C-alpha positions as CSV (number, residue, x, y, z in Angstrom):
1,H,50.1,28.9,-24.9
2,C,49.8,25.1,-24.5
3,P,50.5,23.7,-21.1
4,G,54.1,22.4,-20.9
5,G,56.1,25.6,-21.2
6,A,59.2,25.8,-23.2
7,G,59.9,23.1,-25.7
8,T,56.2,22.6,-26.7
9,P,55.9,22.6,-30.5
10,Q,54.1,25.6,-31.8
11,T,51.5,25.2,-34.6
12,K,51.8,27.4,-37.6
13,V,48.6,29.4,-38.0
14,P,47.4,30.4,-41.4
15,R,46.3,33.9,-42.0
16,Y,42.6,34.4,-41.8
17,H,42.4,38.2,-41.5
18,G,39.9,39.3,-38.8
19,Y,39.4,35.8,-37.5
20,K,43.0,35.3,-36.5
21,P,42.4,35.2,-32.7
22,V,39.7,32.4,-33.1
23,V,41.8,30.4,-35.5
24,T,44.9,30.8,-33.3
25,F,42.9,29.3,-30.4
26,I,41.7,26.4,-32.4
27,H,45.1,25.5,-33.7
28,Q,46.7,25.8,-30.3
29,A,43.9,23.6,-28.8
30,R,44.5,21.0,-31.5
31,G,48.2,21.0,-30.8
32,C,47.7,20.7,-27.0
33,Y,45.2,17.8,-27.1
34,T,46.3,15.7,-30.0
35,G,48.1,13.3,-27.7
36,S,44.9,12.6,-25.7
37,M,42.7,11.9,-28.7
38,P,43.4,8.1,-28.8
39,W,42.0,7.8,-25.3
40,L,38.9,9.6,-26.4
41,Y,38.5,7.2,-29.3
42,I,39.1,4.2,-27.0
43,L,36.5,5.5,-24.5
44,T,34.0,6.2,-27.3
45,G,34.6,2.7,-28.7
46,I,34.0,1.1,-25.3
47,G,30.9,3.1,-24.8
48,L,29.5,2.0,-28.2
49,L,30.4,-1.7,-27.4
50,L,28.3,-1.4,-24.3
51,L,25.4,0.7,-25.6
52,L,24.8,-0.9,-29.0
53,P,24.1,-4.4,-27.7
54,T,21.9,-2.9,-25.0
55,A,19.9,-1.0,-27.6
56,Y,19.7,-4.1,-29.7
57,A,18.5,-6.1,-26.7
58,G,15.8,-3.5,-26.1
59,W,14.7,-3.8,-29.8
60,I,14.4,-7.6,-30.0
61,G,13.1,-8.0,-26.5
62,A,12.5,-5.1,-24.2
63,P,14.3,-2.2,-22.6
64,Y,15.1,-2.7,-19.0
65,A,12.2,-2.2,-16.7
66,P,12.0,-3.7,-13.2
67,T,9.6,-6.5,-12.6
68,R,7.5,-6.2,-9.4
69,L,8.4,-9.2,-7.3
70,R,5.1,-9.5,-5.5
71,A,3.3,-11.0,-8.4
72,V,6.2,-13.4,-9.2
73,T,6.4,-14.5,-5.6
74,R,2.7,-15.3,-5.5
75,V,2.7,-17.3,-8.7
76,L,5.8,-19.3,-7.7
77,T,4.1,-20.1,-4.4
78,L,0.8,-21.1,-6.2
79,L,2.7,-23.3,-8.6
80,K,4.7,-24.9,-5.7
81,A,8.0,-24.2,-7.4
82,G,10.9,-25.9,-5.8
83,R,14.0,-28.0,-6.1
84,H,12.4,-30.1,-8.8
85,D,12.0,-27.1,-11.2
86,T,14.3,-25.3,-13.6
87,L,13.2,-21.8,-14.4
88,V,14.6,-20.0,-17.5
89,D,14.4,-16.2,-17.7
90,L,14.3,-14.9,-21.3
91,G,16.0,-11.6,-20.6
92,A,17.4,-11.7,-17.1
93,G,17.7,-7.9,-16.6
94,D,19.2,-7.2,-13.1
95,G,18.8,-10.9,-12.0
96,K,15.8,-10.3,-9.8
97,I,13.8,-13.2,-11.1
98,L,16.7,-15.6,-10.9
99,R,17.3,-14.7,-7.3
100,E,13.7,-15.2,-6.5
101,A,13.6,-18.6,-8.2
102,A,16.7,-19.6,-6.3
103,R,15.0,-18.6,-3.0
104,Y,12.4,-21.4,-3.8
105,Q,15.4,-23.7,-4.4
106,A,14.7,-24.0,-8.1
107,R,17.5,-24.1,-10.6
108,A,17.6,-20.7,-12.3
109,I,19.0,-19.9,-15.7
110,G,19.0,-16.5,-17.3
111,Y,19.9,-15.0,-20.7
112,E,20.9,-11.4,-21.0
113,L,22.1,-9.6,-24.2
114,S,22.9,-6.2,-22.7
115,P,26.4,-6.2,-21.3
116,I,25.5,-3.5,-18.8
117,M,22.5,-5.4,-17.4
118,W,24.5,-8.7,-17.6
119,G,27.2,-7.1,-15.4
120,I,24.6,-5.9,-12.9
121,A,22.9,-9.3,-12.8
122,R,26.3,-11.0,-12.5
123,W,27.2,-8.8,-9.5
124,R,23.8,-9.4,-7.8
125,T,23.8,-13.1,-8.2
126,W,27.6,-13.6,-7.5
127,G,28.2,-16.6,-5.3
128,Q,24.6,-17.8,-5.2
129,T,24.1,-21.5,-5.8
130,G,21.7,-22.8,-8.4
131,I,21.9,-19.7,-10.6
132,A,23.5,-19.7,-14.1
133,L,23.7,-16.4,-16.0
134,R,24.5,-16.6,-19.7
135,Y,25.4,-13.6,-21.9
136,G,23.8,-13.8,-25.3
137,N,20.6,-13.7,-27.4
138,F,18.2,-16.4,-26.1
139,Y,16.7,-16.7,-29.6
140,R,20.0,-18.4,-30.6
141,H,19.9,-20.9,-27.8
142,S,17.7,-23.9,-27.1
143,L,15.9,-24.2,-23.7
144,P,17.6,-26.8,-21.4
145,V,15.9,-30.1,-21.7
146,D,15.0,-30.0,-18.0
147,T,13.2,-26.7,-18.2
148,T,9.9,-26.6,-16.3
149,I,9.1,-22.9,-16.1
150,V,9.9,-20.1,-18.5
151,F,9.6,-16.4,-17.5
152,A,9.5,-13.4,-19.9
153,F,8.9,-9.7,-19.6
154,L,9.2,-8.5,-23.2
155,M,7.5,-6.0,-25.4
156,P,4.1,-6.9,-26.9
157,E,5.3,-6.6,-30.5
158,N,7.9,-9.3,-29.7
159,M,5.5,-11.9,-28.3
160,P,4.7,-13.5,-31.7
161,R,8.4,-14.2,-32.1
162,V,8.6,-15.6,-28.6
163,R,5.7,-17.9,-29.4
164,A,7.5,-19.1,-32.5
165,Y,10.7,-19.6,-30.5
166,L,8.8,-21.7,-27.9
167,A,7.2,-23.8,-30.6
168,R,10.7,-25.0,-31.7
169,Q,11.7,-26.1,-28.2
170,H,11.7,-29.6,-26.8
171,V,11.1,-29.5,-23.1
172,P,9.4,-32.8,-22.1
173,H,9.0,-31.6,-18.5
174,G,7.7,-28.2,-19.4
175,K,4.9,-26.9,-17.1
176,Y,4.4,-23.1,-17.2
177,F,5.2,-20.1,-19.3
178,L,4.9,-16.9,-17.3
179,T,4.8,-13.5,-19.0
180,Y,4.7,-10.3,-17.0
181,A,2.5,-7.4,-18.3
182,F,2.1,-8.6,-21.9
183,P,0.2,-11.8,-22.8
184,F,-0.1,-13.6,-26.2
185,A,-2.7,-11.7,-28.2
186,D,-4.5,-14.8,-29.5
187,I,-4.0,-17.4,-26.7
188,P,-6.1,-17.2,-23.5
189,P,-3.9,-17.8,-20.4
190,R,-4.7,-20.5,-17.8
191,H,-4.4,-18.0,-15.0
192,I,-4.0,-14.2,-14.5
193,I,-2.2,-13.2,-11.3
194,K,-2.9,-9.6,-10.1
195,E,-1.3,-8.0,-7.2
196,P,-1.5,-4.3,-5.9
197,Q,0.9,-2.0,-7.7
198,C,1.9,-4.8,-10.1
199,A,1.2,-5.5,-13.8
200,A,-0.8,-8.7,-14.4
201,L,1.2,-11.9,-14.7
202,Y,-0.1,-14.3,-17.2
203,V,0.3,-18.1,-16.8
204,Y,0.2,-20.4,-19.8
205,D,0.7,-24.2,-20.1
206,L,4.2,-24.5,-21.5
207,S,3.6,-28.0,-22.9
208,E,0.9,-26.5,-25.2
209,L,3.4,-23.9,-26.6
210,T,6.4,-26.2,-27.2
211,Q,7.0,-29.3,-29.3
212,P,4.8,-32.3,-28.4
213,R,6.3,-34.7,-25.9
214,A,7.9,-37.8,-27.3
């Protein structure tokens, strides 16, 4: 019987000969849990709202994979990043790069399309000055005019699209484009930074990838 005792509506069970015990159980189960089904639909919908943008973000950019900070720290030191810089992270992930840029007193701006990773990054950067985290697809936004450094850790098949995106941007103070692990296939980098247990970090001249300066 359904939980609830007396007064619980009983479901009429059709006759299915030898399968009557199984059919009886199914009908009783349906009668017991019909009231909770809307919650199941709501939870499923919430899950899809979180997972579908995350999957889409992985498709147009990259699935989440942590960046080793050692290489990033070294390149920011070599480039003498500081309060005069604005670093934009094309796919902020867990916010690690934004926090590192802020440690150098640079202004840090990150775009993240996965609501799950956006929430994690938001939590990790909460209350830190100089960090702006924006939920959305960076392809649909222009780089801030004061951008000096752009960072990306995206899949190699998406790098041509990133190059086309950069070519449409006007950043008169642009200095460096940093890409972790995956370089442009047809453009030689200015520098390659290698650190133990890290993928290579490729450094490009941002001014050569964006619109000519006025």
